N, C-alpha and C positions, 0 to 999 in steps of 0.2 A: 589278609586284609591290610590295605595300605594305611599308613599312619596319617593323621591330620596334623599338619604343621602349624603351630600357633605363632602369632607375632610376639614380640618381646614381653608384652604385658599379659599375654595369655587370654585376651578377651575375645579374639576372633582368629580364625585361620588366616594365613597369609593371603593377601589378595592375589587371585590367579591360581591358587592351589586347586588341585584336582584330587578328588577322593574316590577310590574304587570300593565297590561293595557297600554293605551295610555298616552302620556304626556300632551296632550292638550285637548282631548275630550274623553268621556266615550267610552270604547271598549266593545265588546260582552264578556260575562262572560267566554266563552269557549276559548278565546284567550290565547295562551301560554305566559308564563312569558318571559320578555325581560331581557337580560343580559347587564351589563355595559362592557366597553372595558377591565377593569381589570379582570372581571369574565370570559370573553371569553379567555383572555390570560391564565388564570389559568386552564381553562377547556381543552385547547389544548396543554398545556405544556408537558404532559406526552408523547404524540406522536411526538411533535415538540419542543424539548428542547430549541431550539434557538429562539422560538417565543418571541416577545416583543411588548409592546404597540406601540412603535415607528414604528415597522414594519407593524402593522395592520393599523396605520394611513397612512403610506406610500402607502399601497395598496388602501386605500380609495382615496388618492390624485391621484392615477393612474386610478381612475374611475372603479376599479374592485369591490368595495364594496360601498353600499349606505345605511348605517344604518339610522334608524329614529333619529330625534333630538328632544329633549324637547325644550320648549320655552327658557330655559336657555342655550341651546346649547350642552347638554350632549348627547353622543352617546348611543343609545339603540339597541342592536342586537337581532333579532328574531332567532328562530330555523333555519329558512331558511338561514339567514345571516351567521350563524355559519357553516352550511353545505357547503355553497358556499366558505367560507374562508378555510375550511378543504380541499375542492377540489383544490383550488388554491395552497395551500401549498404542497399537494401531487404531483401536476403536476410539481411544481418547483423542489421538492426533488427527485422524482422517474423518471421523464421523461425529466428533464433538459430543460424544456420549458421556453423561455423568456416571459415576461408579455404580450407582444403584441400577441403572439401566444395563450397564455392562454385566453386572452380576446376573441379571435376568437373561441376557443374551447367552452367557456361558451356560446357564442352567438349561437352556433349550438345546444345547449341544453345538452351538456355533463354534467352529474351530479355525485354526490358523489358515488351513487350506482354503477356507471360504472367504478369507479376508486377505486377498493378495496385496503385496506391496504396491503402491501407486507406480504406474509406468509413465515414462516420459511421453508427453503428448496425449495422455488419456483425457477423456471428456467427462470425468466423474464430476457430478454436481453436488456440492455441499448441501444444497437445499433439500435434496432427496433424503440425505441422512438426517437433517434437522426435523423433517416431517415424521420421522420414525420415533422421535422423542415423545415421552408422555407429557413433556412440558409444552403442550400445545398452546398456541395463541388464543385458541377458542375455548380452552378448558384449563382452569387453574389446578385441577387434580384434587387430591385429598387434602384435608386440613389437619394440622398437627398442633397440639398444645405446646406451651413453652417447655413443659417437662419432657414431652416427646422429643422436641428439637434438641434440647440439651443432652438427652440420653443418646440420641442417634448421631449427633455431630461431635460430641465431646466439647462443645462450646461452654464457656462460663456464662452465667446469667448476666453478669455485669457487661459482658461483651454484646449480648443481644440488646440490652438496654441502650448501650452506646450507639449501636447501629440504628436503633429507632430514633434516638436524639438527632443523628445526622441524616435521617431520611433515607437510609440505605434499605431498610425494611420497615414495614408499617404494621403488618398483621391485621387481623379483623376481630373486633370484639363481638362475642356471642354470649349474652348474659354477662357474667362476671369473669369470663375466661377469654383470653386473647389467643387466637389461632393464626398459624402461618401456613401458606400454601407450599406446594412442593418446590417451586422456584425459590421462594424466600428461604426455605430450609436449606437448599443447596448453596445459596448465597452465604448463609451463616456458616456452613461447613467450609466453604472456600476461604472466608475471612478468618476462620479459626486457624486454618493452615498458615495464612499470611501472618497472623499474630505471633506465630512461633518465631518469626524473623523480625519481630519488633514493629510490624505495621499496625498502627492504631486507627481508630475510627475516623479521626480527622484527615488521615492520609488517603481515605477512600473517596474523598470529594472529587478527585481527578477522574476516578472510574465512573462515578455517578454523572458528572458533567459530560463526559465523553459519551456515555450511553444515551443521555437525553438529547445530545446533538445528533447522534446517529439516528435515533428513532424519529426525531423531527424531520431529518432529511428524507427518510424512507416514507414518512407520512406524506410529505409534499409530492413525492414521485407517484404515489398511488391514491392520493386524496379523492379524485373524482370517482374512482371505482369503489373505494371504501364507503363513500357516501351514497352510493347507488341504492335505489329502492328495489332493484332487481336482485332477488336472493341468489340466483346463479352467478350473477356478476360479482356480487359481494364475496361469494365463496371463492371464486377464482382470484379475487383481489387478495384475500387472506392467504391463499396458497402462494401467490406471488410474493407477498410480504414475508412469509416464512422463508422462501428461497432467497430473497434479497438479504434477509437478516443473516442467513448462514454464509452467504458470499461476503457480506460486509465483515462478519466475524472472522472469516478466513483471511481476508485482506488485512485486517487489523493485526492478526497474529503474525502474518508474514512481515509486515512493517516493523512490528516489535522485535521479531527475531533479527531482522536486518540491523536495527539500531543497537540491539544488545551485542551483536557481533563486533560492532565498532568499539563498544565499551570493553569487551573481553580481550581485545587485541593488546 
């Protein structure tokens, strides 16, 4: 069994280290080598430039990855683990799926081979992916109490209150309890992640303003059809709105990446 090489403080194997066999018991000779979290990060960085060790750990916290652990607590990723991670990252990047939906996709057996890397000149439409979301424009989905949201997202109650104060989420009062729909719950989850980097509620005004401007533009484009009394025409208009929303989201992401590259230089 090959040894695991630790960094000077002994907290994690050296980045790029490769570990053969099991950490606790002998493994069959044919077993593939296992990678440390640093090696996995390096292996996927070409396709996913924004991959980081902290992001991989976050996906593990969300129960999307379950790497083996040595008796010392080091993470060891098999080839299957790496393929699963690649699938998760592609679903996030290419299909705009939230982690909850990705978890469902993986549970149904969707694999990396079914999610090919985008090819140059492909005519993949982001709108088709958006329509697969449970966050439908026509259905807000299930409702969650504050307790549910806090438990599932890891958000602090004061953060949710702050988001309400700034109009980022509103919730819905039913009796004496306020409930949040699935979209608002995921907004809270995303803001919770941002808050770890010092982003406060007041900083989110720029996102809110941007979203309001975009929705206003899309409404102008499809206003006549959305106001139609013809149910079929309205249905087609909503589908078109979903497609436009996905394309606009993809465009905004590309523009953001372009601008951030300038900052990173």
